[in-house]
GUDREN-536217 format. One record per residue: residue number from 1; residue in three letters; chain; x, y, z of N, C-alpha, C in turn. Coordinates in nm, 3 decimals, padded with zeros to 5 digits, always signed. Example, Ala and Ser with C-alpha at 12.3 -4.5 7.8 and 13.67 -1.06 7.14 Angstrom:
2
r nr 1	rest ALA	kette A	n_px +01.319	n_py -00.569	n_pz +00.780	ca_px +01.230	ca_py -00.450	ca_pz +00.780	c_px +01.320	c_py -00.330	c_pz +00.780
r nr 2	rest SER	kette A	n_px +01.285	n_py -00.225	n_pz +00.708	ca_px +01.367	ca_py -00.106	ca_pz +00.714	c_px +01.290	c_py +00.003	c_pz +00.787
REM end
This chain:
116
r nr 1	rest UNK	kette A	n_px -00.137	n_py +02.254	n_pz -05.462	ca_px -00.280	ca_py +02.215	ca_pz -05.469	c_px -00.327	c_py +02.114	c_pz -05.544
r nr 2	rest UNK	kette A	n_px -00.441	n_py +02.028	n_pz -05.459	ca_px -00.440	ca_py +01.899	ca_pz -05.513	c_px -00.555	c_py +01.932	c_pz -05.650
r nr 3	rest UNK	kette A	n_px -00.491	n_py +01.830	n_pz -05.794	ca_px -00.599	ca_py +01.874	ca_pz -05.880	c_px -00.695	c_py +01.749	c_pz -05.879
r nr 4	rest UNK	kette A	n_px -00.626	n_py +01.614	n_pz -05.861	ca_px -00.709	ca_py +01.511	ca_pz -05.882	c_px -00.823	c_py +01.480	c_pz -05.809
r nr 5	rest UNK	kette A	n_px -00.913	n_py +01.411	n_pz -05.860	ca_px -01.050	ca_py +01.420	ca_pz -05.801	c_px -01.031	c_py +01.266	c_pz -05.654
r nr 6	rest UNK	kette A	n_px -00.924	n_py +01.217	n_pz -05.702	ca_px -00.915	ca_py +01.084	ca_pz -05.595	c_px -00.803	c_py +01.141	c_pz -05.492
r nr 7	rest UNK	kette A	n_px -00.723	n_py +01.228	n_pz -05.528	ca_px -00.654	ca_py +01.294	ca_pz -05.434	c_px -00.727	c_py +01.391	c_pz -05.353
r nr 8	rest UNK	kette A	n_px -00.790	n_py +01.468	n_pz -05.397	ca_px -00.890	ca_py +01.563	ca_pz -05.292	c_px -01.000	c_py +01.462	c_pz -05.198
r nr 9	rest UNK	kette A	n_px -01.043	n_py +01.340	n_pz -05.219	ca_px -01.126	ca_py +01.247	ca_pz -05.199	c_px -01.041	c_py +01.209	c_pz -05.076
r nr 10	rest UNK	kette A	n_px -00.878	n_py +01.169	n_pz -05.121	ca_px -00.819	ca_py +01.099	ca_pz -05.007	c_px -00.778	c_py +01.189	c_pz -04.895
r nr 11	rest UNK	kette A	n_px -00.753	n_py +01.322	n_pz -04.963	ca_px -00.715	ca_py +01.427	ca_pz -04.835	c_px -00.855	c_py +01.441	c_pz -04.720
r nr 12	rest UNK	kette A	n_px -00.958	n_py +01.446	n_pz -04.763	ca_px -01.060	ca_py +01.410	ca_pz -04.708	c_px -01.060	c_py +01.278	c_pz -04.618
r nr 13	rest UNK	kette A	n_px -01.046	n_py +01.174	n_pz -04.655	ca_px -01.043	ca_py +01.065	ca_pz -04.567	c_px -00.939	c_py +01.083	c_pz -04.458
r nr 14	rest UNK	kette A	n_px -00.805	n_py +01.128	n_pz -04.488	ca_px -00.698	ca_py +01.138	ca_pz -04.402	c_px -00.745	c_py +01.211	c_pz -04.310
r nr 15	rest UNK	kette A	n_px -00.831	n_py +01.360	n_pz -04.318	ca_px -00.848	ca_py +01.443	ca_pz -04.199	c_px -00.951	c_py +01.370	c_pz -04.118
r nr 16	rest UNK	kette A	n_px -01.034	n_py +01.296	n_pz -04.199	ca_px -01.139	ca_py +01.214	ca_pz -04.084	c_px -01.063	c_py +01.094	c_pz -04.013
r nr 17	rest UNK	kette A	n_px -00.985	n_py +01.003	n_pz -04.062	ca_px -00.910	ca_py +00.954	ca_pz -03.992	c_px -00.816	c_py +00.990	c_pz -03.890
r nr 18	rest UNK	kette A	n_px -00.742	n_py +01.070	n_pz -03.928	ca_px -00.681	ca_py +01.140	ca_pz -03.822	c_px -00.742	c_py +01.181	c_pz -03.692
r nr 19	rest UNK	kette A	n_px -00.873	n_py +01.274	n_pz -03.673	ca_px -00.920	ca_py +01.295	ca_pz -03.598	c_px -00.999	c_py +01.151	c_pz -03.515
r nr 20	rest UNK	kette A	n_px -01.014	n_py +01.076	n_pz -03.602	ca_px -01.042	ca_py +00.944	ca_pz -03.533	c_px -00.958	c_py +00.871	c_pz -03.473
r nr 21	rest UNK	kette A	n_px -00.834	n_py +00.869	n_pz -03.510	ca_px -00.729	ca_py +00.806	ca_pz -03.446	c_px -00.678	c_py +00.851	c_pz -03.328
r nr 22	rest UNK	kette A	n_px -00.668	n_py +00.990	n_pz -03.328	ca_px -00.629	ca_py +01.082	ca_pz -03.238	c_px -00.703	c_py +01.087	c_pz -03.104
r nr 23	rest UNK	kette A	n_px -00.852	n_py +01.069	n_pz -03.132	ca_px -00.915	ca_py +01.008	ca_pz -03.006	c_px -00.885	c_py +00.911	c_pz -02.954
r nr 24	rest UNK	kette A	n_px -00.871	n_py +00.774	n_pz -03.031	ca_px -00.884	ca_py +00.677	ca_pz -02.967	c_px -00.743	c_py +00.699	c_pz -02.894
r nr 25	rest UNK	kette A	n_px -00.651	n_py +00.713	n_pz -02.963	ca_px -00.519	ca_py +00.721	ca_pz -02.895	c_px -00.501	c_py +00.791	c_pz -02.779
r nr 26	rest UNK	kette A	n_px -00.581	n_py +00.917	n_pz -02.763	ca_px -00.595	ca_py +00.988	ca_pz -02.639	c_px -00.661	c_py +00.896	c_pz -02.543
r nr 27	rest UNK	kette A	n_px -00.794	n_py +00.823	n_pz -02.561	ca_px -00.822	ca_py +00.782	ca_pz -02.497	c_px -00.752	c_py +00.664	c_pz -02.416
r nr 28	rest UNK	kette A	n_px -00.666	n_py +00.606	n_pz -02.490	ca_px -00.576	ca_py +00.492	ca_pz -02.474	c_px -00.479	c_py +00.541	c_pz -02.364
r nr 29	rest UNK	kette A	n_px -00.423	n_py +00.645	n_pz -02.399	ca_px -00.326	ca_py +00.709	ca_pz -02.312	c_px -00.365	c_py +00.788	c_pz -02.179
r nr 30	rest UNK	kette A	n_px -00.484	n_py +00.868	n_pz -02.181	ca_px -00.554	ca_py +00.869	ca_pz -02.049	c_px -00.611	c_py +00.721	c_pz -01.943
r nr 31	rest UNK	kette A	n_px -00.622	n_py +00.610	n_pz -02.024	ca_px -00.643	ca_py +00.478	ca_pz -01.936	c_px -00.494	c_py +00.466	c_pz -01.880
r nr 32	rest UNK	kette A	n_px -00.433	n_py +00.460	n_pz -01.933	ca_px -00.273	ca_py +00.419	ca_pz -01.907	c_px -00.212	c_py +00.539	c_pz -01.789
r nr 33	rest UNK	kette A	n_px -00.273	n_py +00.661	n_pz -01.783	ca_px -00.232	ca_py +00.734	ca_pz -01.695	c_px -00.314	c_py +00.707	c_pz -01.604
r nr 34	rest UNK	kette A	n_px -00.466	n_py +00.691	n_pz -01.587	ca_px -00.515	ca_py +00.677	ca_pz -01.449	c_px -00.477	c_py +00.521	c_pz -01.397
r nr 35	rest UNK	kette A	n_px -00.423	n_py +00.444	n_pz -01.469	ca_px -00.398	ca_py +00.276	ca_pz -01.411	c_px -00.251	c_py +00.338	c_pz -01.342
r nr 36	rest UNK	kette A	n_px -00.188	n_py +00.407	n_pz -01.387	ca_px -00.052	ca_py +00.450	ca_pz -01.320	c_px -00.062	c_py +00.497	c_pz -01.183
r nr 37	rest UNK	kette A	n_px -00.170	n_py +00.585	n_pz -01.179	ca_px -00.214	ca_py +00.687	ca_pz -01.083	c_px -00.262	c_py +00.581	c_pz -00.976
r nr 38	rest UNK	kette A	n_px -00.320	n_py +00.499	n_pz -00.998	ca_px -00.379	ca_py +00.394	ca_pz -00.894	c_px -00.360	c_py +00.257	c_pz -00.956
r nr 39	rest UNK	kette A	n_px -00.282	n_py +00.182	n_pz -00.938	ca_px -00.243	ca_py +00.078	ca_pz -00.991	c_px -00.326	c_py -00.058	c_pz -00.902
r nr 40	rest UNK	kette A	n_px -00.437	n_py -00.048	n_pz -00.961	ca_px -00.551	ca_py -00.143	ca_pz -00.928	c_px -00.566	c_py -00.262	c_pz -01.065
r nr 41	rest UNK	kette A	n_px -00.658	n_py -00.370	n_pz -00.996	ca_px -00.682	ca_py -00.444	ca_pz -01.110	c_px -00.804	c_py -00.395	c_pz -01.214
r nr 42	rest UNK	kette A	n_px -00.879	n_py -00.323	n_pz -01.153	ca_px -00.975	ca_py -00.289	ca_pz -01.241	c_px -00.934	c_py -00.158	c_pz -01.337
r nr 43	rest UNK	kette A	n_px -00.827	n_py -00.077	n_pz -01.295	ca_px -00.779	ca_py +00.009	ca_pz -01.376	c_px -00.678	c_py -00.042	c_pz -01.495
r nr 44	rest UNK	kette A	n_px -00.625	n_py -00.145	n_pz -01.435	ca_px -00.547	ca_py -00.233	ca_pz -01.544	c_px -00.618	c_py -00.301	c_pz -01.658
r nr 45	rest UNK	kette A	n_px -00.729	n_py -00.349	n_pz -01.576	ca_px -00.862	ca_py -00.403	ca_pz -01.703	c_px -00.889	c_py -00.293	c_pz -01.804
r nr 46	rest UNK	kette A	n_px -00.922	n_py -00.173	n_pz -01.752	ca_px -00.959	ca_py -00.056	ca_pz -01.840	c_px -00.852	c_py -00.017	c_pz -01.949
r nr 47	rest UNK	kette A	n_px -00.737	n_py -00.032	n_pz -01.889	ca_px -00.593	ca_py +00.024	ca_pz -01.976	c_px -00.591	c_py -00.084	c_pz -02.058
r nr 48	rest UNK	kette A	n_px -00.630	n_py -00.200	n_pz -02.056	ca_px -00.586	ca_py -00.320	ca_pz -02.094	c_px -00.703	c_py -00.327	c_pz -02.250
r nr 49	rest UNK	kette A	n_px -00.821	n_py -00.272	n_pz -02.207	ca_px -00.937	ca_py -00.257	ca_pz -02.322	c_px -00.908	c_py -00.164	c_pz -02.417
r nr 50	rest UNK	kette A	n_px -00.853	n_py -00.048	n_pz -02.348	ca_px -00.835	ca_py +00.064	ca_pz -02.436	c_px -00.720	c_py +00.056	c_pz -02.525
r nr 51	rest UNK	kette A	n_px -00.620	n_py -00.033	n_pz -02.455	ca_px -00.508	ca_py -00.055	ca_pz -02.588	c_px -00.552	c_py -00.144	c_pz -02.709
r nr 52	rest UNK	kette A	n_px -00.637	n_py -00.286	n_pz -02.649	ca_px -00.674	ca_py -00.331	ca_pz -02.749	c_px -00.764	c_py -00.272	c_pz -02.836
r nr 53	rest UNK	kette A	n_px -00.857	n_py -00.192	n_pz -02.803	ca_px -00.940	ca_py -00.125	ca_pz -02.888	c_px -00.866	c_py -00.017	c_pz -03.017
r nr 54	rest UNK	kette A	n_px -00.760	n_py +00.009	n_pz -02.934	ca_px -00.641	ca_py +00.106	ca_pz -03.019	c_px -00.630	c_py -00.008	c_pz -03.145
r nr 55	rest UNK	kette A	n_px -00.553	n_py -00.115	n_pz -03.091	ca_px -00.474	ca_py -00.201	ca_pz -03.154	c_px -00.586	c_py -00.279	c_pz -03.257
r nr 56	rest UNK	kette A	n_px -00.703	n_py -00.296	n_pz -03.255	ca_px -00.775	ca_py -00.322	ca_pz -03.330	c_px -00.824	c_py -00.240	c_pz -03.448
r nr 57	rest UNK	kette A	n_px -00.844	n_py -00.116	n_pz -03.401	ca_px -00.851	ca_py +00.028	ca_pz -03.489	c_px -00.753	c_py +00.052	c_pz -03.586
r nr 58	rest UNK	kette A	n_px -00.612	n_py -00.040	n_pz -03.571	ca_px -00.526	ca_py -00.007	ca_pz -03.645	c_px -00.432	c_py +00.109	c_pz -03.595
r nr 59	rest UNK	kette A	n_px -00.462	n_py +00.187	n_pz -03.480	ca_px -00.392	ca_py +00.353	ca_pz -03.467	c_px -00.251	c_py +00.274	c_pz -03.371
r nr 60	rest UNK	kette A	n_px -00.241	n_py +00.165	n_pz -03.333	ca_px -00.105	ca_py +00.124	ca_pz -03.271	c_px -00.097	c_py -00.028	c_pz -03.339
r nr 61	rest UNK	kette A	n_px +00.046	n_py -00.038	n_pz -03.344	ca_px +00.132	ca_py -00.180	ca_pz -03.394	c_px +00.066	c_py -00.267	c_pz -03.277
r nr 62	rest UNK	kette A	n_px +00.065	n_py -00.403	n_pz -03.343	ca_px +00.036	ca_py -00.510	ca_pz -03.231	c_px +00.180	c_py -00.518	c_pz -03.144
r nr 63	rest UNK	kette A	n_px +00.301	n_py -00.510	n_pz -03.186	ca_px +00.406	ca_py -00.510	ca_pz -03.076	c_px +00.390	c_py -00.421	c_pz -02.981
r nr 64	rest UNK	kette A	n_px +00.368	n_py -00.267	n_pz -03.016	ca_px +00.347	ca_py -00.188	ca_pz -02.913	c_px +00.249	c_py -00.194	c_pz -02.841
r nr 65	rest UNK	kette A	n_px +00.145	n_py -00.268	n_pz -02.878	ca_px +00.030	ca_py -00.276	ca_pz -02.761	c_px +00.072	c_py -00.404	c_pz -02.681
r nr 66	rest UNK	kette A	n_px +00.133	n_py -00.500	n_pz -02.730	ca_px +00.186	ca_py -00.614	ca_pz -02.652	c_px +00.266	c_py -00.567	c_pz -02.522
r nr 67	rest UNK	kette A	n_px +00.336	n_py -00.457	n_pz -02.571	ca_px +00.469	ca_py -00.376	ca_pz -02.527	c_px +00.419	c_py -00.297	c_pz -02.437
r nr 68	rest UNK	kette A	n_px +00.322	n_py -00.216	n_pz -02.422	ca_px +00.231	ca_py -00.126	ca_pz -02.321	c_px +00.159	c_py -00.209	c_pz -02.234
r nr 69	rest UNK	kette A	n_px +00.084	n_py -00.337	n_pz -02.248	ca_px +00.030	ca_py -00.418	ca_pz -02.151	c_px +00.155	c_py -00.485	c_pz -02.079
r nr 70	rest UNK	kette A	n_px +00.239	n_py -00.509	n_pz -02.154	ca_px +00.367	ca_py -00.591	ca_pz -02.041	c_px +00.400	c_py -00.471	c_pz -01.939
r nr 71	rest UNK	kette A	n_px +00.419	n_py -00.401	n_pz -01.955	ca_px +00.482	ca_py -00.288	ca_pz -01.889	c_px +00.390	c_py -00.247	c_pz -01.781
r nr 72	rest UNK	kette A	n_px +00.274	n_py -00.237	n_pz -01.827	ca_px +00.183	ca_py -00.219	ca_pz -01.696	c_px +00.145	c_py -00.326	c_pz -01.591
r nr 73	rest UNK	kette A	n_px +00.142	n_py -00.436	n_pz -01.669	ca_px +00.132	ca_py -00.578	ca_pz -01.571	c_px +00.247	c_py -00.551	c_pz -01.496
r nr 74	rest UNK	kette A	n_px +00.371	n_py -00.556	n_pz -01.546	ca_px +00.498	ca_py -00.552	ca_pz -01.459	c_px +00.462	c_py -00.425	c_pz -01.357
r nr 75	rest UNK	kette A	n_px +00.443	n_py -00.315	n_pz -01.349	ca_px +00.426	ca_py -00.186	ca_pz -01.250	c_px +00.335	c_py -00.256	c_pz -01.160
r nr 76	rest UNK	kette A	n_px +00.206	n_py -00.304	n_pz -01.197	ca_px +00.116	ca_py -00.391	ca_pz -01.101	c_px +00.191	c_py -00.484	c_pz -01.011
r nr 77	rest UNK	kette A	n_px +00.272	n_py -00.545	n_pz -01.092	ca_px +00.310	ca_py -00.678	ca_pz -00.982	c_px +00.375	c_py -00.618	c_pz -00.897
r nr 78	rest UNK	kette A	n_px +00.513	n_py -00.525	n_pz -00.967	ca_px +00.595	ca_py -00.465	ca_pz -00.861	c_px +00.551	c_py -00.389	c_pz -00.734
r nr 79	rest UNK	kette A	n_px +00.424	n_py -00.323	n_pz -00.789	ca_px +00.374	ca_py -00.238	ca_pz -00.635	c_px +00.306	c_py -00.380	c_pz -00.550
r nr 80	rest UNK	kette A	n_px +00.248	n_py -00.477	n_pz -00.587	ca_px +00.211	ca_py -00.552	ca_pz -00.513	c_px +00.299	c_py -00.624	c_pz -00.390
r nr 81	rest UNK	kette A	n_px +00.422	n_py -00.632	n_pz -00.512	ca_px +00.534	ca_py -00.685	ca_pz -00.395	c_px +00.557	c_py -00.603	c_pz -00.281
r nr 82	rest UNK	kette A	n_px +00.576	n_py -00.460	n_pz -00.325	ca_px +00.603	ca_py -00.360	ca_pz -00.239	c_px +00.515	c_py -00.353	c_pz -00.099
r nr 83	rest UNK	kette A	n_px +00.380	n_py -00.369	n_pz -00.140	ca_px +00.282	ca_py -00.368	ca_pz -00.050	c_px +00.319	c_py -00.487	c_pz +00.074
r nr 84	rest UNK	kette A	n_px +00.341	n_py -00.610	n_pz +00.004	ca_px +00.344	ca_py -00.707	ca_pz +00.084	c_px +00.446	c_py -00.705	c_pz +00.179
r nr 85	rest UNK	kette A	n_px +00.565	n_py -00.640	n_pz +00.130	ca_px +00.677	ca_py -00.640	ca_pz +00.197	c_px +00.646	c_py -00.515	c_pz +00.323
r nr 86	rest UNK	kette A	n_px +00.548	n_py -00.423	n_pz +00.288	ca_px +00.549	ca_py -00.321	ca_pz +00.378	c_px +00.458	c_py -00.355	c_pz +00.504
r nr 87	rest UNK	kette A	n_px +00.351	n_py -00.490	n_pz +00.492	ca_px +00.282	ca_py -00.528	ca_pz +00.563	c_px +00.368	c_py -00.582	c_pz +00.686
r nr 88	rest UNK	kette A	n_px +00.356	n_py -00.539	n_pz +00.801	ca_px +00.430	ca_py -00.633	ca_pz +00.932	c_px +00.396	c_py -00.806	c_pz +00.913
r nr 89	rest UNK	kette A	n_px +00.481	n_py -00.854	n_pz +00.925	ca_px +00.468	ca_py -01.028	ca_pz +00.962	c_px +00.422	c_py -01.046	c_pz +01.040
r nr 90	rest UNK	kette A	n_px +00.273	n_py -01.107	n_pz +01.080	ca_px +00.213	ca_py -01.128	ca_pz +01.152	c_px +00.249	c_py -01.274	c_pz +01.196
r nr 91	rest UNK	kette A	n_px +00.342	n_py -01.319	n_pz +01.263	ca_px +00.364	ca_py -01.447	ca_pz +01.339	c_px +00.285	c_py -01.520	c_pz +01.415
r nr 92	rest UNK	kette A	n_px +00.234	n_py -01.618	n_pz +01.432	ca_px +00.181	ca_py -01.683	ca_pz +01.534	c_px +00.250	c_py -01.712	c_pz +01.676
r nr 93	rest UNK	kette A	n_px +00.203	n_py -01.681	n_pz +01.764	ca_px +00.303	ca_py -01.729	ca_pz +01.898	c_px +00.347	c_py -01.852	c_pz +01.897
r nr 94	rest UNK	kette A	n_px +00.446	n_py -01.890	n_pz +01.921	ca_px +00.486	ca_py -02.054	ca_pz +01.928	c_px +00.422	c_py -02.133	c_pz +02.052
r nr 95	rest UNK	kette A	n_px +00.382	n_py -02.197	n_pz +02.030	ca_px +00.317	ca_py -02.289	ca_pz +02.091	c_px +00.465	c_py -02.390	c_pz +02.132
r nr 96	rest UNK	kette A	n_px +00.474	n_py -02.401	n_pz +02.302	ca_px +00.555	ca_py -02.487	ca_pz +02.339	c_px +00.491	c_py -02.577	c_pz +02.411
r nr 97	rest UNK	kette A	n_px +00.551	n_py -02.700	n_pz +02.394	ca_px +00.506	ca_py -02.816	ca_pz +02.456	c_px +00.537	c_py -02.826	c_pz +02.626
r nr 98	rest UNK	kette A	n_px +00.455	n_py -02.859	n_pz +02.682	ca_px +00.477	ca_py -02.877	ca_pz +02.852	c_px +00.595	c_py -02.965	c_pz +02.871
r nr 99	rest UNK	kette A	n_px +00.722	n_py -02.920	n_pz +02.914	ca_px +00.823	ca_py -02.990	ca_pz +02.967	c_px +00.754	c_py -03.148	c_pz +03.057
r nr 100	rest UNK	kette A	n_px +00.802	n_py -03.238	n_pz +03.013	ca_px +00.759	ca_py -03.359	ca_pz +03.088	c_px +00.886	c_py -03.401	c_pz +03.157
r nr 101	rest UNK	kette A	n_px +00.865	n_py -03.385	n_pz +03.312	ca_px +00.990	ca_py -03.410	ca_pz +03.371	c_px +00.936	c_py -03.574	c_pz +03.450
r nr 102	rest UNK	kette A	n_px +01.060	n_py -03.652	n_pz +03.448	ca_px +01.069	ca_py -03.770	ca_pz +03.499	c_px +01.093	c_py -03.759	c_pz +03.650
r nr 103	rest UNK	kette A	n_px +01.009	n_py -03.815	n_pz +03.736	ca_px +01.007	ca_py -03.802	ca_pz +03.913	c_px +01.169	c_py -03.869	c_pz +03.922
r nr 104	rest UNK	kette A	n_px +01.235	n_py -03.809	n_pz +04.038	ca_px +01.382	ca_py -03.817	ca_pz +04.052	c_px +01.381	c_py -03.935	c_pz +04.153
r nr 105	rest UNK	kette A	n_px +01.478	n_py -03.997	n_pz +04.146	ca_px +01.464	ca_py -04.121	ca_pz +04.257	c_px +01.484	c_py -04.070	c_pz +04.357
r nr 106	rest UNK	kette A	n_px +01.437	n_py -04.111	n_pz +04.477	ca_px +01.447	ca_py -04.075	ca_pz +04.595	c_px +01.596	c_py -04.105	c_pz +04.665
r nr 107	rest UNK	kette A	n_px +01.676	n_py -03.994	n_pz +04.691	ca_px +01.816	ca_py -04.040	ca_pz +04.739	c_px +01.803	c_py -04.032	c_pz +04.905
r nr 108	rest UNK	kette A	n_px +01.917	n_py -04.171	n_pz +04.920	ca_px +01.872	ca_py -04.175	ca_pz +05.077	c_px +01.949	c_py -04.083	c_pz +05.148
r nr 109	rest UNK	kette A	n_px +01.889	n_py -04.031	n_pz +05.286	ca_px +01.951	ca_py -03.908	ca_pz +05.337	c_px +02.054	c_py -03.964	c_pz +05.419
r nr 110	rest UNK	kette A	n_px +02.145	n_py -03.847	n_pz +05.394	ca_px +02.287	ca_py -03.862	ca_pz +05.492	c_px +02.266	c_py -03.812	c_pz +05.597
r nr 111	rest UNK	kette A	n_px +02.353	n_py -03.887	n_pz +05.664	ca_px +02.306	ca_py -03.907	ca_pz +05.833	c_px +02.453	c_py -03.844	c_pz +05.888
r nr 112	rest UNK	kette A	n_px +02.394	n_py -03.734	n_pz +05.990	ca_px +02.527	ca_py -03.644	ca_pz +06.029	c_px +02.603	c_py -03.760	c_pz +06.135
r nr 113	rest UNK	kette A	n_px +02.712	n_py -03.745	n_pz +06.119	ca_px +02.800	ca_py -03.820	ca_pz +06.242	c_px +02.852	c_py -03.682	c_pz +06.301
r nr 114	rest UNK	kette A	n_px +02.841	n_py -03.699	n_pz +06.453	ca_px +02.923	ca_py -03.583	ca_pz +06.518	c_px +03.078	c_py -03.646	c_pz +06.561
r nr 115	rest UNK	kette A	n_px +03.155	n_py -03.600	n_pz +06.587	ca_px +03.261	ca_py -03.614	ca_pz +06.700	c_px +03.264	c_py -03.594	c_pz +06.832
r nr 116	rest UNK	kette A	n_px +03.329	n_py -03.697	n_pz +06.878	ca_px +03.307	ca_py -03.697	ca_pz +06.994	c_px +03.449	c_py -03.660	c_pz +07.096
REM end
C-alpha cells in the first residue's frame, strides 16, 4: 500500500499517462493496418503522421518510429514495382522505312537462235 503522498500522486499520474499512451499507440497501429490493407500514398501519409505523433508524445522511441516508417515506405515501393510488372507493356508499332530500290539497268534481250 502506498503511504507517501508523492507516491500516491505518482500512481495517479501513471494511470492517466498509461491511458493516454495506449490511445495514441492504438491510433498509430490502426493507421498502419489501414495502410497495409490498401497501400496508397494517402494512407502512407496518415500512417506517417500517426507515427510522428506517437514519437512526439514519447510513446515510442525515435529509432522505432524511423524503423516503422522505413518498412511502410518499402512495402509501398514493392507494391508499385509489382503493379508496373503486371501492366502489359504497350509497345509502339515499329515504323519501317519504305525500301528504296534503285532502278535496274536494262539487260539486252537475248536473241533466239534456231538450228537448221
